[in-house]
C-alpha positions as a printed NumPy array, in Angstrom:
array([[-26.836, -47.039,  14.281],
       [-24.606, -47.185,  11.199],
       [-24.314, -43.708,   9.67 ],
       [-24.159, -45.373,   6.239],
       [-27.872, -46.163,   6.701],
       [-28.544, -42.449,   7.209],
       [-26.356, -41.557,   4.229],
       [-28.284, -43.893,   1.952],
       [-31.639, -42.618,   3.203],
       [-30.687, -38.974,   2.608],
       [-29.259, -39.772,  -0.832],
       [-32.427, -41.615,  -1.87 ],
       [-34.563, -38.641,  -0.837],
       [-32.265, -36.133,  -2.539],
       [-31.994, -38.078,  -5.799],
       [-35.577, -39.337,  -5.899],
       [-34.725, -42.939,  -6.762],
       [-32.87 , -45.976,  -5.478],
       [-31.042, -46.348,  -8.795],
       [-29.728, -42.79 ,  -8.828],
       [-28.742, -42.978,  -5.163],
       [-26.878, -46.215,  -5.916],
       [-25.04 , -44.54 ,  -8.787],
       [-23.966, -41.611,  -6.608],
       [-22.886, -43.895,  -3.75 ],
       [-21.177, -46.429,  -6.055],
       [-23.373, -49.23 ,  -4.732],
       [-26.011, -51.54 ,  -6.211],
       [-29.672, -50.499,  -5.912],
       [-30.24 , -53.632,  -3.832],
       [-27.543, -52.54 ,  -1.357],
       [-29.064, -49.069,  -1.043],
       [-32.535, -50.529,  -0.537],
       [-31.163, -52.879,   2.137],
       [-29.554, -49.963,   3.999],
       [-32.771, -47.947,   3.937],
       [-34.741, -51.   ,   5.114],
       [-32.284, -51.495,   7.98 ],
       [-32.771, -47.869,   9.031],
       [-36.549, -48.307,   8.855],
       [-36.252, -51.408,  11.059],
       [-34.249, -49.429,  13.616],
       [-36.747, -46.559,  13.547],
       [-39.742, -48.878,  13.56 ],
       [-41.544, -47.073,  10.732],
       [-41.384, -46.68 ,   6.941],
       [-39.251, -43.703,   5.885],
       [-39.688, -43.762,   2.089],
       [-42.438, -44.727,  -0.326],
       [-42.674, -45.178,  -4.078],
       [-44.661, -42.567,  -6.014],
       [-44.766, -43.605,  -9.656],
       [-41.189, -43.801, -10.856],
       [-39.784, -41.812,  -7.943],
       [-39.169, -42.435,  -4.263],
       [-40.412, -39.882,  -1.747],
       [-40.079, -39.61 ,   2.037],
       [-43.023, -40.554,   4.226],
       [-44.193, -38.168,   6.951],
       [-41.827, -39.936,   9.344],
       [-39.02 , -39.65 ,   6.812],
       [-39.625, -35.917,   6.432],
       [-39.563, -35.464,  10.203],
       [-36.119, -37.014,  10.554],
       [-34.622, -35.758,   7.26 ],
       [-33.026, -32.539,   8.514],
       [-31.833, -34.269,  11.683],
       [-30.272, -37.011,   9.542],
       [-28.476, -34.377,   7.477],
       [-27.227, -32.792,  10.687],
       [-25.888, -36.086,  12.017],
       [-24.008, -36.714,   8.76 ],
       [-22.559, -33.19 ,   8.818],
       [-21.461, -33.644,  12.42 ],
       [-19.776, -36.96 ,  11.6  ],
       [-17.923, -35.411,   8.648],
       [-16.982, -32.468,  10.834],
       [-15.579, -34.733,  13.549],
       [-13.56 , -36.618,  10.96 ],
       [-12.201, -33.37 ,   9.555],
       [-11.274, -32.03 ,  12.982],
       [ -9.546, -35.278,  13.893],
       [ -7.438, -35.178,  10.733],
       [ -6.871, -31.443,  10.277],
       [ -4.328, -29.315,  12.106],
       [ -6.514, -26.215,  11.584],
       [ -9.515, -25.663,  13.88 ],
       [-12.073, -25.386,  11.072],
       [-13.477, -28.86 ,  10.607],
       [-15.428, -29.37 ,   7.398],
       [-16.373, -26.352,   5.3  ],
       [-19.73 , -26.779,   3.564],
       [-19.582, -24.87 ,   0.267],
       [-22.297, -24.587,  -2.377],
       [-21.315, -23.807,  -5.963],
       [-23.53 , -22.889,  -8.908],
       [-22.875, -25.077, -11.923],
       [-21.397, -22.32 , -14.122],
       [-18.821, -21.434, -11.421],
       [-17.818, -25.   , -10.646],
       [-15.202, -25.461, -13.379],
       [-14.154, -21.892, -14.181],
       [-14.415, -19.429, -11.326],
       [-13.867, -21.622,  -8.283],
       [-10.821, -23.884,  -8.958],
       [ -8.108, -21.161,  -8.952],
       [ -9.581, -19.653,  -5.8  ],
       [ -9.537, -23.035,  -4.085],
       [ -5.95 , -23.575,  -5.142],
       [ -4.93 , -20.409,  -3.327],
       [ -6.991, -21.35 ,  -0.276],
       [ -5.34 , -24.78 ,  -0.066],
       [ -1.916, -23.15 ,  -0.207],
       [ -2.766, -21.667,   3.193],
       [ -4.886, -24.502,   4.581],
       [ -3.576, -27.692,   2.932],
       [ -5.581, -30.026,   5.157],
       [ -8.878, -28.2  ,   4.936],
       [-11.828, -30.54 ,   4.339],
       [-14.461, -29.146,   1.963],
       [-17.874, -30.642,   1.335],
       [-18.98 , -29.193,  -2.013],
       [-22.601, -29.117,  -3.133],
       [-23.449, -28.132,  -6.735],
       [-26.798, -26.545,  -7.436],
       [-28.656, -23.51 ,  -8.736],
       [-28.204, -20.12 ,  -7.102],
       [-31.678, -19.87 ,  -5.589],
       [-31.499, -23.231,  -3.853],
       [-27.938, -22.714,  -2.63 ],
       [-28.811, -19.291,  -1.214],
       [-31.668, -20.825,   0.765],
       [-29.365, -23.533,   2.101],
       [-26.875, -20.924,   3.327],
       [-29.558, -18.893,   5.101],
       [-30.951, -22.118,   6.607],
       [-27.523, -23.026,   7.991],
       [-27.148, -26.172,   5.892],
       [-24.2  , -24.646,   3.994],
       [-21.52 , -22.312,   5.357],
       [-21.11 , -20.392,   2.087],
       [-21.957, -20.543,  -1.618],
       [-20.702, -19.134,  -4.92 ],
       [-23.859, -17.936,  -6.659],
       [-25.43 , -15.257,  -8.84 ],
       [-25.984, -12.037,  -6.896],
       [-29.487, -12.086,  -5.355],
       [-31.812,  -9.319,  -6.541],
       [-33.046,  -8.598,  -3.026],
       [-31.632,  -7.453,   0.299],
       [-29.677, -10.126,   2.163],
       [-30.257, -10.712,   5.884],
       [-27.722,  -9.219,   8.302],
       [-26.648, -12.747,   9.209],
       [-25.069, -13.139,   5.756],
       [-22.102, -11.532,   4.03 ],
       [-21.762, -10.969,   0.287],
       [-18.948, -10.057,  -2.089],
       [-18.886,  -9.926,  -5.891],
       [-16.201, -12.025,  -7.568],
       [-16.782, -11.455, -11.299],
       [-19.074,  -9.507, -13.58 ],
       [-20.391, -11.321, -16.653],
       [-22.294,  -9.146, -19.172],
       [-25.065, -10.769, -21.187],
       [-24.087, -11.521, -24.774],
       [-25.615, -13.205, -27.796],
       [-24.194, -16.614, -28.68 ],
       [-24.483, -17.328, -32.385],
       [-23.027, -19.77 , -34.922],
       [-19.985, -18.406, -36.751],
       [-22.006, -18.43 , -39.999],
       [-24.067, -15.49 , -38.655],
       [-21.086, -13.151, -38.229],
       [-21.824,  -9.482, -38.904],
       [-25.5  ,  -9.609, -37.92 ],
       [-27.006,  -7.203, -35.383],
       [-27.411,  -8.972, -32.003],
       [-30.982,  -7.763, -31.43 ],
       [-31.971,  -8.813, -34.929],
       [-30.511, -12.265, -34.266],
       [-32.602, -12.601, -31.094],
       [-35.762, -11.571, -32.921],
       [-35.345, -13.573, -36.131],
       [-33.333, -16.738, -35.451],
       [-34.44 , -19.877, -33.562],
       [-33.82 , -19.23 , -29.875],
       [-32.227, -21.413, -27.192],
       [-33.386, -20.023, -23.876],
       [-31.431, -20.014, -20.631],
       [-33.865, -21.526, -18.115],
       [-36.071, -18.822, -16.598],
       [-36.018, -20.549, -13.219],
       [-32.32 , -19.61 , -13.007],
       [-31.464, -16.089, -11.818],
       [-29.338, -15.499, -14.926],
       [-32.158, -16.793, -17.094],
       [-34.575, -14.334, -15.505],
       [-32.168, -11.516, -16.335],
       [-32.075, -12.605, -19.985],
       [-35.876, -12.869, -20.072],
       [-36.24 ,  -9.376, -18.597],
       [-33.924,  -7.991, -21.299],
       [-35.988,  -9.573, -24.063],
       [-39.224,  -8.191, -22.645],
       [-37.7  ,  -4.742, -22.125],
       [-36.726,  -4.652, -25.808],
       [-40.076,  -6.114, -26.949],
       [-38.384,  -9.143, -28.495],
       [-40.484, -12.297, -28.841],
       [-37.931, -14.951, -29.796],
       [-38.704, -18.064, -31.833],
       [-38.133, -20.331, -28.865],
       [-36.823, -23.79 , -29.651],
       [-35.172, -25.128, -26.475],
       [-35.108, -24.065, -22.8  ],
       [-32.357, -25.506, -20.584],
       [-30.393, -24.521, -17.48 ],
       [-26.941, -25.772, -18.593],
       [-24.718, -23.089, -20.153],
       [-22.185, -25.505, -21.67 ],
       [-25.034, -27.371, -23.352],
       [-26.438, -24.105, -24.716],
       [-23.045, -23.254, -26.245],
       [-22.864, -26.716, -27.811],
       [-26.376, -26.403, -29.262],
       [-25.437, -23.041, -30.788],
       [-22.301, -24.611, -32.282],
       [-24.517, -27.233, -33.915],
       [-26.597, -24.5  , -35.573],
       [-29.722, -25.123, -33.51 ],
       [-30.218, -21.449, -32.762],
       [-28.89 , -18.386, -30.949],
       [-28.902, -17.701, -27.21 ],
       [-28.777, -14.82 , -24.727],
       [-26.476, -15.815, -21.865],
       [-23.894, -14.406, -19.446],
       [-20.339, -14.353, -20.822],
       [-19.323, -16.83 , -18.161],
       [-15.836, -17.54 , -16.852],
       [-13.924, -20.142, -18.93 ],
       [-13.309, -22.97 , -19.557],
       [-15.948, -23.407, -22.265],
       [-16.421, -26.71 , -24.116],
       [-13.547, -27.33 , -26.527],
       [-13.864, -27.105, -30.294],
       [-16.839, -24.739, -30.441],
       [-17.169, -22.402, -33.413],
       [-19.475, -19.804, -31.864],
       [-19.568, -16.02 , -31.701],
       [-19.984, -14.042, -28.491],
       [-21.649, -10.862, -29.712],
       [-21.862,  -7.95 , -27.232],
       [-25.221,  -6.303, -26.673],
       [-25.623,  -2.568, -27.279],
       [-24.616,  -0.72 , -24.112],
       [-25.641,  -0.682, -21.412],
       [-25.792,  -4.481, -21.33 ],
       [-27.163,  -6.229, -18.217],
       [-24.476,  -7.819, -16.071],
       [-24.683, -11.046, -14.094],
       [-22.589, -10.713, -10.943],
       [-21.16 , -13.903,  -9.495],
       [-20.042, -13.771,  -5.906],
       [-19.951, -15.466,  -2.546],
       [-22.627, -15.408,   0.116],
       [-21.698, -16.728,   3.532],
       [-23.106, -17.124,   6.99 ],
       [-21.513, -14.834,   9.563],
       [-20.569, -17.673,  11.868],
       [-17.429, -19.45 ,  13.083],
       [-16.368, -20.373,   9.529],
       [-16.815, -16.958,   7.967],
       [-13.017, -16.643,   8.116],
       [-12.77 , -19.364,   5.45 ],
       [-15.069, -17.427,   3.112],
       [-12.936, -14.319,   3.576],
       [ -9.758, -16.334,   3.02 ],
       [-11.113, -17.648,  -0.283],
       [-12.247, -14.167,  -1.315],
       [ -8.763, -12.852,  -0.605],
       [ -7.549, -15.058,  -3.461],
       [ -9.861, -13.356,  -5.955],
       [ -7.668, -10.301,  -6.389],
       [ -4.574, -12.378,  -7.113],
       [ -6.002, -14.853,  -9.638],
       [ -7.227, -14.474, -13.219],
       [-10.679, -15.633, -12.143],
       [-11.02 , -12.573,  -9.959],
       [-10.3  , -10.243, -12.889],
       [-12.755, -11.484, -15.482]])
C-alpha cells in the first residue's frame, strides 16, 4: 500500500474537503480524490462521504483513522532515524497559533544548535486540542496556554512566559481609562472557546462589564489589525512579538492585579521527554524566555 494514499485520506478528513486537502498537499483535487479512491479499493469499502459542502469519514474510515495516523507517524519516524545521527527520530510538537511566530522560533534555534539533524513535525492548533493530542499520545509535546486544571502524572509542564491581559485600543483613544473603554467602545472579543479568551471573558464578568460586542475571533494578529482600523477595542494577552507591522494601537495595562496568561510546554513523560527539556533549557538564555 502506498503511504501517500493514507496521507491523502487523513488530510481530507482533517481539512474536511478535497479542495483544502489538495491545497495543503500541493496537488489537484482530482489527484487527491484518486488517491482516496485507490485506498478505498484496497480496503474494499468507502472511507469518506460527502455531507453538504464537507467530506466526512464513514464508519469504516473512522475505524482506521487513528491507525492511519500511526502508520504515517511511524514512516516519518523511520525516515528521521535513518537520516539523523541522534537517536530521537521525529519529534511531534504542537504549537498554539500565538506562540508559533514569536515564542517558539528562538527556542528552536537553540535546540537545533545542539541537534542540527533533528526532525520536527509541527502541528499548529488551539491549546485545548493540542493538550488532548499530547495526553492521547498523538503529539510528544506542545506549547500551549497553561491548563486551568491538574495535569495527569504522565505529563510534565513548565511555564515559558507570562502575558498579562491588556486593553488594545486605537491611538486616538489615548488617555482613556481601560475599564471605561471596555464598557463604552465597540468590542472585539477574543474567542471564548480559546483558553485565553475564557480568561478575558471571566475578567469582564468579574467587573460587571457588558461590552458592545462587534466581532468575535480567535486570531490575535487579526484582532490587533481590526483595532488599528478603528473597529473597536479588545481585551487580549500582551503576547510575545512579532506583532503585525505598521499598527498604530495602544496596549493599555489593566488596574492591578491583572490576570496573566501563562504560556508553557506540556510534554509526555516518554522516550522523547529529553527533547522537551532541551528546548526548555533554551528559554532562560533567549529573549523569548524573559518576556
